[in-house]
C-alpha positions in Angstrom: -52.2 8.7 61.7 -50.1 10.1 59.1 -51.8 13.0 57.8 -50.3 14.2 54.6 -51.4 18.3 53.5 -52.0 19.2 49.9 -53.4 21.9 48.1 -52.3 25.6 46.2 -49.3 27.7 47.0 -50.2 30.3 49.9 -53.7 28.9 50.7 -52.4 28.1 54.5 -51.0 25.0 54.7 -47.7 25.4 56.9 -50.3 28.3 59.0 -52.6 25.3 59.7 -50.4 23.0 60.8 -48.7 25.4 63.0 -52.2 26.3 64.5 -53.4 22.8 65.1 -49.6 21.7 66.9 -47.7 24.6 67.4 -45.2 23.8 65.5 -43.8 26.1 62.5 -42.8 23.0 60.0 -40.9 25.8 57.5 -37.4 25.1 59.1 -35.3 26.0 56.8 -33.8 30.0 56.1 -35.3 30.5 52.9 -38.4 29.5 53.6 -38.8 32.0 56.4 -37.5 34.5 53.6 -39.7 33.5 51.3 -42.7 32.5 52.9 -43.2 29.5 50.8 -42.9 26.0 51.9 -39.8 24.4 49.7 -39.1 20.9 51.9 -41.0 18.5 53.7 -42.4 20.0 56.8 -43.4 17.6 60.2 -45.3 18.4 62.7 -47.3 16.1 65.5 -50.9 16.7 67.5 -51.3 14.1 70.5 -54.4 13.9 72.3 -56.1 11.9 74.9 -55.7 8.3 75.1 -52.7 7.7 73.4 -53.7 9.1 70.4 -51.1 10.8 68.3 -51.2 12.7 64.5 -48.0 12.8 62.3 -48.6 15.8 59.7 -46.3 15.9 56.8 -46.5 19.4 55.2 -45.9 19.4 51.6 -44.3 22.4 49.5 -47.4 24.0 47.3 -45.6 25.4 44.4 -46.0 23.8 41.1 -41.7 23.4 40.2 -42.2 21.0 43.9 -44.6 19.0 43.2 -41.7 16.1 43.1 -41.3 16.5 47.3 -44.6 16.8 47.5 -45.1 13.4 46.1 -41.7 11.7 48.4 -43.7 13.4 51.3 -47.3 11.2 50.0 -45.7 7.9 50.5 -47.4 6.1 53.4 -49.9 9.2 54.6 -52.7 7.3 55.6 -55.2 10.8 55.4 -55.3 13.7 53.2 -55.6 17.1 54.0 -56.9 19.1 50.9 -56.4 22.7 51.8 -58.5 25.5 49.6 -58.3 29.2 50.5 -61.5 30.6 50.6 -60.7 34.1 48.6 -59.1 32.3 45.9 -61.2 28.9 45.7 -59.9 25.9 43.5 -56.8 26.7 42.0 -54.8 24.1 39.4 -52.5 23.0 42.0 -55.4 21.9 44.1 -56.6 20.5 40.8 -53.4 18.7 40.7 -52.4 17.8 44.1 -55.9 16.4 44.3 -54.9 13.9 41.2 -52.4 13.1 42.7 -54.0 11.9 46.3 -56.7 9.7 44.0 -53.8 8.3 42.0 -51.8 6.9 44.7 -55.0 5.4 46.1 -56.0 7.7 49.2 -59.4 7.0 50.2 -59.5 8.5 53.6 -59.3 12.8 53.2 -60.8 15.8 54.8 -61.2 19.1 53.1 -60.1 22.7 55.2 -61.6 25.9 53.7 -58.9 28.5 55.5 -58.9 32.1 54.9 -62.4 32.9 55.8 -61.4 35.8 57.4 -60.4 37.6 54.7 -64.2 37.5 53.5 -66.5 40.0 54.5 -68.6 38.8 56.9 -71.5 40.2 54.8 -70.4 38.1 52.1 -68.4 35.1 53.8 -71.8 32.8 54.1 -72.3 33.2 50.2 -68.4 32.4 49.3 -68.1 29.8 51.4 -71.2 27.7 49.8 -69.5 28.8 46.3 -66.1 26.9 47.3 -67.5 24.3 49.1 -69.9 23.8 45.8 -66.5 23.8 43.6 -64.4 21.3 46.2 -67.6 18.6 45.9 -68.0 18.9 42.4 -64.0 18.5 42.3 -64.2 15.6 44.4 -67.1 13.8 43.3 -65.0 12.0 40.2 -62.6 11.0 42.8 -62.1 8.3 45.4 -62.1 11.1 48.2 -66.1 12.1 47.0 -68.1 13.2 49.7 -65.3 13.7 52.6 -66.2 16.6 55.1 -65.1 20.0 54.7 -64.3 22.7 57.6 -64.4 26.4 56.5 -62.3 27.7 59.8 -59.4 30.5 59.9 -56.1 29.4 61.6 -55.2 33.3 62.0 -58.5 34.0 64.3 -58.7 30.1 65.5 -62.5 30.2 63.9 -63.8 26.7 62.7 -60.1 25.1 64.0 -61.3 22.9 67.2 -63.7 21.2 65.0 -61.3 20.1 62.3 -59.1 18.5 65.4 -62.0 17.2 66.7 -62.4 15.6 63.6 -58.8 14.4 62.6 -58.9 12.7 66.1 -61.8 11.0 65.8 -60.5 9.6 62.4 -57.4 8.8 64.2 -59.0 6.5 66.6 -61.0 5.0 63.7 -58.5 2.1 63.9 -56.9 0.5 60.5 -55.4 -2.6 61.1 -51.7 -3.1 59.6 -50.9 -6.2 58.1 -48.7 -8.3 60.2 -47.5 -10.5 57.4 -46.0 -8.0 56.3 -42.0 -7.1 56.8 -40.6 -3.5 57.9 -40.2 -1.2 55.5 -39.6 2.5 55.7 -39.3 4.8 52.7 -36.3 7.6 52.9 -37.3 10.9 52.2 -34.4 13.0 54.5 -31.3 11.7 55.8 -28.9 14.0 57.9 -26.5 13.6 60.7 -27.0 14.4 64.7 -23.9 15.2 67.3 -23.0 12.3 69.1 -26.1 10.2 67.2 -24.7 9.8 63.7 -26.5 9.2 60.7 -30.5 9.6 60.7 -32.9 8.5 58.2 -37.1 9.9 58.1 -40.0 8.3 56.4 -43.0 7.1 57.1 -43.5 3.0 58.3 -45.1 1.2 55.0 -45.6 -1.9 56.3 -44.1 -3.9 59.4 -42.3 -3.2 62.5 -38.9 -2.3 63.6 -37.2 -2.5 67.1 -33.6 -1.1 68.3 -31.0 -3.7 67.4 -32.7 -4.8 64.4 -30.0 -5.2 61.4 -31.6 -3.9 58.2 -30.7 -3.2 54.4 -30.6 -0.2 52.3 -32.1 -1.0 49.0 -31.5 -0.1 46.3 -27.7 -1.3 47.2 -28.0 -3.5 49.9 -26.0 -1.8 52.2 -26.3 -3.8 56.0 -27.2 -1.5 58.9 -28.3 -1.6 62.4 -31.2 0.3 64.4 -29.7 2.2 67.1 -32.0 4.7 68.0 -36.0 5.2 67.1 -38.5 8.2 67.7 -41.8 7.7 66.5 -44.2 10.4 65.5 -41.4 12.2 67.3 -40.8 10.6 70.7 -38.1 8.5 71.5 -39.0 4.8 71.3 -38.0 1.6 71.9 -39.9 -0.2 68.5 -42.1 1.8 65.9 -44.7 0.2 63.4 -46.3 0.7 60.2 -48.8 3.8 60.1 -46.2 6.3 62.3 -43.8 8.9 61.3 -40.9 7.5 62.2 -36.6 8.6 62.1 -34.4 6.3 63.0 -30.6 5.8 63.8 -28.5 3.9 62.0 -25.0 2.6 62.7 -22.9 1.3 59.5 -23.8 4.1 57.0 -22.2 7.8 56.5 -25.3 10.4 55.4 -24.1 10.4 52.6 -24.3 7.3 51.7 -28.3 7.2 52.1 -30.5 9.1 50.7 -33.9 10.3 49.5 -35.8 7.3 47.1 -34.0 4.8 49.2 -35.4 2.4 52.0 -35.2 0.8 55.0 -36.0 -2.8 54.8 -36.4 -6.2 56.8 -33.2 -8.4 54.6 -36.0 -10.8 53.7 -37.7 -8.8 51.7 -34.5 -6.2 49.9 -35.2 -6.3 46.2 -34.3 -3.6 43.0 -35.5 -4.1 40.1 -35.4 -2.2 36.3 -38.9 -3.4 35.1 -42.0 -3.0 37.1 -45.5 -4.9 36.1 -48.4 -2.3 37.2 -51.9 -1.7 36.8 -52.1 2.1 34.9 -54.9 4.3 35.2 -54.7 7.2 32.7 -56.1 10.5 35.2 -60.0 11.5 33.3 -58.6 14.8 33.0 -56.0 14.3 30.6 -56.8 15.6 27.1 -55.4 12.0 24.9 -54.3 9.0 25.1 -51.7 7.1 26.7 -49.7 5.8 23.5 -47.0 2.9 24.5 -43.3 3.6 24.6 -44.4 7.3 26.2 -41.3 8.6 28.6 -42.4 9.5 32.0 -41.3 10.7 35.6 -42.1 7.6 37.3 -42.3 8.5 41.6 -42.5 5.2 43.3 -41.8 5.4 46.6 -39.8 8.6 47.6 -38.0 8.5 44.4 -38.5 9.9 40.9 -36.9 8.2 37.9 -37.6 8.2 34.1 -39.2 5.3 32.9 -40.9 4.3 29.0 -44.9 2.7 30.0 -45.2 -0.4 27.6 -48.8 -1.1 27.7 -49.6 -5.0 27.8 -52.8 -5.7 26.6 -53.4 -3.0 24.2 -51.5 0.2 22.0 -53.2 2.8 23.6 -55.3 3.9 26.9 -58.0 6.2 26.9 -58.2 9.1 29.7 -59.9 7.5 32.8 -59.6 4.3 31.7 -56.8 1.5 33.1 -54.4 -1.0 31.9 -52.0 -3.4 32.5 -48.2 -1.5 31.3 -44.7 -2.5 32.1 -42.6 0.3 33.2 -39.0 0.1 32.0 -36.9 2.4 34.3 -33.7 4.1 33.5 -32.0 3.4 37.0 -33.3 0.6 39.6 -35.5 1.3 42.3 -37.0 -0.7 45.0 -41.2 -1.3 44.6 -43.5 -4.0 46.3 -46.7 -5.4 45.2 -49.4 -3.5 46.1 -47.2 -0.2 45.9 -48.6 2.9 44.6 -47.0 5.2 42.3 -48.0 8.3 40.0 -46.4 8.9 36.5 -45.6 12.5 35.5 -44.9 13.4 31.8 -41.3 13.5 30.2 -41.4 17.5 30.5 -42.5 16.9 35.1 -45.2 19.4 34.4 -48.4 17.6 34.7 -49.3 14.5 36.8 -51.0 12.4 33.9 -51.4 8.4 35.7 -51.2 6.9 38.7 -49.8 2.6 39.2 -49.9 0.0 41.4 -47.5 -2.7 41.4 -48.2 -5.7 40.3 -45.5 -7.8 40.1 -41.6 -5.8 40.7 -39.8 -8.7 39.1 -41.1 -7.8 35.5 -39.9 -10.2 32.8 -37.6 -9.0 29.5 -39.8 -11.5 27.2 -42.7 -12.7 26.6 -44.5 -9.8 28.6 -47.4 -9.8 26.4 -48.1 -13.3 26.0 -51.7 -15.0 27.3 -49.9 -16.9 29.7 -47.9 -13.8 31.1 -51.6 -11.7 31.1 -53.4 -14.4 33.1 -50.6 -14.2 35.2 -50.8 -10.3 35.7 -54.5 -11.1 36.4 -53.6 -13.1 39.5 -51.1 -10.4 40.7 -53.8 -8.3 40.6 -56.1 -10.2 42.8 -56.8 -8.1 46.2 -57.3 -11.1 49.0 -53.7 -12.8 49.8 -55.0 -16.6 49.3 -57.1 -16.4 46.5 -53.7 -14.6 44.5 -50.8 -17.0 45.5 -53.6 -20.2 44.5 -54.0 -17.9 41.1 -50.6 -17.3 40.5 -49.6 -21.3 41.3 -52.5 -21.9 38.6 -51.1 -19.8 36.2 -47.3 -21.2 36.5 -46.7 -24.4 34.7 -43.0 -24.5 36.1 -44.2 -23.6 39.5 -43.0 -20.0 42.0 -39.5 -19.3 42.9 -40.3 -19.3 46.8 -38.1 -16.6 47.8 -38.3 -14.0 44.8 -42.1 -13.9 45.7 -42.1 -13.8 49.6 -39.8 -10.6 48.6 -42.4 -9.2 46.3 -45.1 -9.6 48.6 -42.9 -8.5 51.3 -43.9 -10.9 53.7 -42.4 -11.7 57.0 -42.2 -15.3 56.1 -42.7 -17.6 53.0 -46.1 -17.2 51.4 -49.6 -19.2 52.7 -49.2 -22.4 50.1 -52.4 -24.0 48.8 -53.4 -27.3 50.9 -52.6 -28.7 47.3 -49.8 -27.5 46.2 -46.2 -29.0 46.7 -43.7 -27.2 48.2 -39.6 -28.1 47.5 -36.6 -25.5 48.6 -37.2 -22.7 47.0 -39.9 -23.8 44.9 -43.7 -24.6 45.1 -45.9 -26.1 42.2 -49.7 -26.7 42.2 -50.3 -30.8 41.6 -51.7 -31.0 38.1 -48.8 -28.9 36.6 -46.6 -31.4 38.1 -48.8 -33.8 36.8 -48.3 -32.3 33.4 -44.6 -32.1 34.3 -44.1 -36.0 34.7 -46.5 -36.6 31.5 -44.1 -34.8 29.5 -41.1 -36.4 30.7 -42.5 -39.5 29.8 -43.7 -38.2 26.1 -40.4 -36.6 25.5 -38.4 -40.3 26.5 -41.1 -41.8 24.3 -40.3 -39.8 21.3 -36.5 -40.3 22.1 -36.2 -43.9 22.5 -38.5 -44.0 18.7 -35.7 -41.5 17.2 -32.7 -43.3 18.7 -33.2 -46.9 19.5 -30.2 -47.8 19.7 -29.4 -45.8 22.9 -30.4 -46.7 26.3 -31.8 -43.4 27.0 -30.3 -39.8 27.8 -28.8 -38.7 31.5 -30.5 -36.5 33.4 -29.5 -33.2 32.5 -29.9 -34.0 28.8 -33.3 -35.1 29.2 -34.1 -32.0 31.3 -33.0 -30.3 27.9 -35.5 -32.5 25.8 -38.5 -32.2 28.6 -38.2 -29.2 30.9 -35.5 -26.7 29.8 -37.0 -24.1 32.4 -37.8 -26.3 35.1 -36.2 -25.5 38.6 -33.4 -28.2 39.9 -35.2 -29.1 42.6 -38.9 -29.8 40.8 -36.9 -31.5 38.0 -35.0 -33.7 41.0 -38.2 -34.2 42.3 -40.4 -35.1 39.5 -37.7 -37.3 38.0 -37.6 -39.1 41.6 -41.3 -39.4 42.1 -41.3 -41.2 38.4 -38.3 -43.8 39.3 -40.3 -44.8 42.8 -43.5 -45.0 41.2 -41.9 -47.4 38.5 -42.5 -45.8 35.4 -39.0 -44.6 34.7 -36.0 -46.8 34.9 -32.6 -45.9 35.5 -29.5 -47.9 34.4 -26.3 -46.3 35.1 -26.2 -42.7 34.2 -28.7 -43.4 32.3 -33.0 -42.8 32.2 -35.3 -44.7 30.2 -38.3 -46.2 30.0 -38.8 -49.7 31.7 -40.3 -51.1 28.3 -36.9 -49.8 26.9 -34.7 -51.8 29.3 -32.7 -54.4 27.2 -33.3 -58.2 28.3 -30.6 -60.6 26.4 -31.7 -64.3 25.3 -29.2 -66.4 26.5 -28.3 -66.7 22.6 -27.2 -62.9 22.8 -25.8 -63.6 26.4 -23.0 -66.0 24.9 -22.3 -63.5 21.6 -22.1 -60.4 23.7 -19.6 -62.4 25.9 -17.6 -62.4 22.4 -18.9 -59.4 20.8 -17.5 -57.0 23.6 -13.7 -58.1 23.9 -13.1 -58.6 20.0 -14.4 -54.8 20.0 -12.1 -53.3 23.1 -9.5 -55.0 21.2 -10.1 -52.8 18.3 -9.0 -49.7 20.5 -9.7 -46.8 19.2 -10.8 -48.3 16.0 -13.6 -51.3 16.9 -14.4 -53.4 14.4 -17.6 -52.7 12.3 -20.5 -55.3 12.4 -19.9 -57.0 9.4 -15.9 -57.7 10.1 -18.1 -59.4 14.0 -20.2 -61.1 11.8 -17.8 -62.4 9.9 -15.0 -63.3 12.8 -17.8 -65.0 14.8 -19.6 -67.2 11.5 -23.0 -64.9 12.8 -25.7 -63.2 10.6 -25.1 -59.6 10.7 -28.7 -58.7 11.8 -28.1 -61.3 14.7 -24.7 -59.0 15.7 -27.1 -56.0 15.6 -29.6 -56.9 17.7 -27.0 -57.8 19.9 -25.3 -54.8 20.0 -28.4 -52.6 20.2 -29.4 -54.2 23.5 -25.9 -53.8 24.7 -26.4 -49.9 23.9 -29.6 -50.2 25.9 -28.2 -51.3 28.8 -24.9 -48.7 28.6 -22.5 -51.4 27.3 -21.4 -49.9 24.3 -22.1 -46.4 22.5 -23.2 -46.9 18.2 -21.3 -43.5 17.4 -22.5 -44.5 13.3 -24.1 -47.2 11.7 -23.0 -50.2 12.4 -20.1 -48.9 14.4 -19.7 -49.2 18.1 -17.6 -48.6 21.0 -17.5 -50.4 24.5 -18.1 -47.9 27.0 -14.8 -48.2 28.6 -13.2 -47.3 25.4 -15.6 -44.1 25.1 -14.6 -43.0 28.6 -11.0 -43.7 27.6 -11.7 -41.0 24.3 -14.1 -38.8 26.7 -10.8 -37.9 28.7 -8.9 -37.5 25.4 -11.4 -34.9 25.1 -11.1 -33.0 28.0 -7.3 -33.1 27.7 -7.5 -31.1 24.0 -10.1 -28.5 25.8 -7.1 -27.4 28.0 -5.1 -27.1 25.6 -4.1 -23.9 23.3 -6.0 -25.0 20.6 -9.2 -26.3 22.6 -11.3 -29.6 21.6 -11.3 -29.2 17.4 -11.4 -32.2 14.8 -7.7 -31.6 13.9 -6.6 -31.7 18.2 -8.6 -34.8 18.8 -7.1 -36.2 15.6 -3.9 -35.8 16.5 -4.8 -37.1 20.4 -6.4 -40.0 19.4 -4.2 -41.4 16.6 -7.1 -41.4 14.2 -8.1 -39.9 10.6 -9.7 -36.3 10.7 -13.1 -38.1 9.3 -13.2 -40.7 12.4 -12.5 -38.0 15.1 -15.3 -35.6 13.5 -17.7 -38.5 14.0 -16.6 -39.2 17.4 -17.1 -35.6 17.9 -20.3 -35.4 16.6 -21.5 -38.4 18.4 -20.1 -36.2 21.7 -21.7 -33.7 20.7 -25.5 -35.8 20.0 -25.1 -37.8 23.7 -25.0 -34.2 25.5 -21.7 -34.7 26.4 -19.9 -31.6 24.7 -21.7 -29.1 22.5 -20.2 -26.8 19.3 -19.5 -23.3 18.9 -18.1 -22.5 15.7 -15.3 -24.8 15.3 -14.4 -25.9 19.1 -16.1 -28.1 21.6 -17.1 -27.3 24.2 -17.9 -29.6 27.6 -21.3 -29.0 28.7 -21.3 -27.5 32.3 -23.8 -29.4 33.3 -23.0 -32.9 32.0 -21.7 -35.8 34.2 -21.0 -38.4 31.5 -18.0 -40.1 31.2 -16.0 -39.4 34.1 -16.9 -35.5 33.6 -17.9 -34.7 37.3 -15.1 -36.8 38.9 -12.8 -34.7 36.7 -14.0 -31.1 37.4 -14.1 -32.0 40.8 
């Protein structure tokens, strides 16, 4: 169990830890000279039956609260220290606020320095301080915490506190085996013959000698050469232990407090985090959206602005959904706790619980996004994942969710979820996507009856522009397998839209196609084809429209059709123009084809319309996802 001290400066935190463990955590010369803690200190107490307590001794000075916060990461149990002669002081209150806002629910209070109180007044003074403490703890998660009066100097009452803490350590608090390893770095140094060593509290998971890990933010790969867990050499370490890792592959100045050492599968860095934010009840004013704060997450301290998502102001004591927009990247995972201090770092104002470390830049206050954040806020993991799927019409990215939840393996999906490579989607959402495809295709056929249909990528832009490729491919292939969608060459269409030529149309088509091909880049119009074949114009139009629906011809403008082979030749010329200095413009395409400017523009507009190119100002660019007219073969 890891115990973190808390309390006002000079209330005896370091002296108490030394009395309990025999270790002086003030190791720096300046700490010895000034008689105060400046940096984090560490000590360990071993009891029978393998019980081990790790103490993180924190500075009590108000100007060193950022150091106290770095040491609070990963603490299991708070030891609040209050001197009997002073009673509750300003840093007592702020340290308690930090402990409460970090969500710590297990704690003990030590009333120290009772030997400084006259024997005749001691009982009354202890009762008075105890009453102050009970009132202070009442509105916090530590309400009702046991209180021990003692003197670290004389030893009075010390055994009772030690026995209590050991008993607390024997109370098994199960750690989640589904979570991957991560350690919040609070110190980095070099040891002769060992190399770079980092220390911190293991937040989750297990680590063994030889494991390959990453330092984040930054994704620096390292290998574990050695482990000290609870100050003893070990082959492995696990959540709930103070740990020192000897790392190969990184120099001391390449890793620092605020970074994490973690399993590669959960590595992440983010500058936007969606959180649950609770404003401390003792704040004098409401928190406004846009407020600048110091965000303490893990052992890091970065500036951030607060964007409230479900309201504009937050009253003291209330909780809201918010997004932290950070000025530099940090690593944080779902469920992590953090503390916000005001911009001048003079007081603690709020606590946060990380919901989604991959917070969006846009649409962050929409009802759909707020529904997703309500799912993120659920305590039970299975219920949370089920609710997230229900709130995600486009499905969930498996890798991103695994990282956000810091899981060893892929999330446990509900039985009715469809699992694809790197994607999962709820059954009802998949059905809705399939229906959307059919609806958009029906609309396309009504608007462009002369075309056989869009190709796969163009249909995606029409029906599912935000859908991932794997999910899109599955939806289309499943519709094809059901027979509710049909494919002709590159083109997708509804089965009823497929052209079936009558015997008369078939004979006429055999005449029309060669005549259109003979026309080269300037094929005959409908009226000319009708006259040449002694057929009514409506009959020619109907036959050509049927050929278009079969992908054998394309209508560029009304009553002007090109055979498929001719369109492919024109498309190849368009690609050649793109590689020229001028790019694909009306003038360059006119010169390449020998056509007039008007016809060149009509053909370029046709290429834009069918999704082969897109226009940017006066230049036409090949769509990167198109497979039309030999584009894929050319790029390959």
